[in-house]
C-alpha positions as CSV (number, residue, x, y, z in Angstrom):
1,M,192.9,100.2,171.8
2,L,189.2,99.3,172.1
3,P,188.7,98.5,168.4
4,I,191.6,96.0,168.6
5,I,190.0,94.3,171.6
6,L,186.7,94.1,169.8
7,Y,188.4,92.6,166.7
8,V,190.0,90.0,168.9
9,I,186.6,89.2,170.6
10,G,184.9,88.9,167.2
11,G,187.7,86.7,165.9
12,L,187.5,84.5,168.9
13,M,183.7,84.2,168.4
14,L,184.2,83.1,164.8
15,L,186.9,80.7,165.8
16,G,184.6,79.2,168.4
17,A,181.9,78.8,165.8
18,G,184.4,77.0,163.5
19,I,185.4,74.7,166.3
20,A,181.7,74.1,167.2
21,V,181.0,73.1,163.6
22,L,184.0,70.7,163.4
23,T,183.5,69.1,166.8
24,G,179.7,69.1,167.1
25,V,180.0,70.7,170.6
26,M,178.1,73.9,171.5
27,V,175.9,73.6,168.4
28,A,173.1,75.5,170.3
29,L,175.4,78.5,170.5
30,L,176.5,78.4,166.8
31,P,174.1,81.1,165.5
32,Q,175.0,83.5,168.3
33,L,178.7,82.9,167.8
34,I,178.5,83.4,164.0
35,F,176.2,86.4,164.1
36,G,178.0,88.1,167.0
37,G,181.4,87.5,165.5
38,L,180.4,88.7,162.0
39,L,178.6,91.8,163.5
40,L,181.7,92.8,165.4
41,V,184.3,92.3,162.7
42,V,182.2,93.7,159.8
43,G,180.8,96.6,161.8
44,L,184.3,97.6,163.0
45,A,185.6,97.4,159.4
46,I,182.8,99.6,158.1
47,E,183.3,102.1,160.9
48,R,187.0,102.3,160.2
49,W,186.4,102.8,156.4
50,R,183.5,105.2,156.8
51,Y,184.6,107.6,159.6
52,K,188.0,109.0,158.8
53,P,190.1,110.9,161.4
54,L,190.8,114.6,161.0
55,L,194.0,115.5,159.2
56,H,196.3,117.9,161.1
57,G,198.7,118.7,158.2
58,G,198.2,120.8,155.2
59,P,196.0,119.5,152.4
60,D,197.3,117.7,149.4
61,P,197.8,120.1,146.5
62,R,195.3,118.1,144.3
63,W,192.5,118.7,146.7
64,K,190.1,121.6,146.1
65,D,188.8,123.6,149.0
66,T,185.0,123.4,149.1
67,G,184.7,126.5,151.3
68,E,182.8,124.4,153.9
69,R,183.9,125.0,157.5
70,F,182.4,123.5,160.7
71,V,183.3,122.8,164.3
72,D,184.0,119.1,164.7
73,P,181.7,117.9,167.5
74,G,184.2,115.3,168.7
75,S,187.2,117.5,169.0
76,G,185.8,121.0,169.1
77,Q,188.2,122.1,166.3
78,L,187.4,124.2,163.3
79,T,187.5,121.9,160.3
80,A,187.8,122.6,156.5
81,V,186.4,120.3,153.9
82,Y,188.5,119.5,150.8
83,F,187.4,117.4,147.8
84,D,189.7,115.0,145.9
85,A,188.3,114.9,142.4
86,Q,190.7,112.0,141.4
87,R,189.4,109.6,144.0
88,G,186.0,111.2,144.6
89,E,186.6,111.5,148.4
90,R,186.1,114.3,150.9
91,H,188.9,115.1,153.4
92,Y,188.6,116.9,156.7
93,V,191.5,119.1,157.7
94,V,191.9,121.0,161.0
95,V,192.1,124.8,160.4
96,D,194.3,126.9,162.7
97,E,192.1,130.1,162.5
98,P,189.5,130.6,165.2
99,P,185.8,130.2,164.3
100,K,183.9,133.4,163.3
């Protein structure tokens, strides 16, 4: 819910910057509106792309188990790391076995 609210705020800041450019009003706030809006929108897009959620289902058959296991600090769940050679991505899947 919070990312959606932040996307809306960033979009409104960019919209306000566009209106300021077209009307000549609030020109003093133009750099803050542009920089703040871009920072919110681009930062949220990068965060969403970079930090993927844990998968709770079984891994795709194409993925290779790397043997890496760790306890996810956010959820406290044991997590296995799989590598997708086709796409060059790592996937994090919750493991049901208790940590050793």
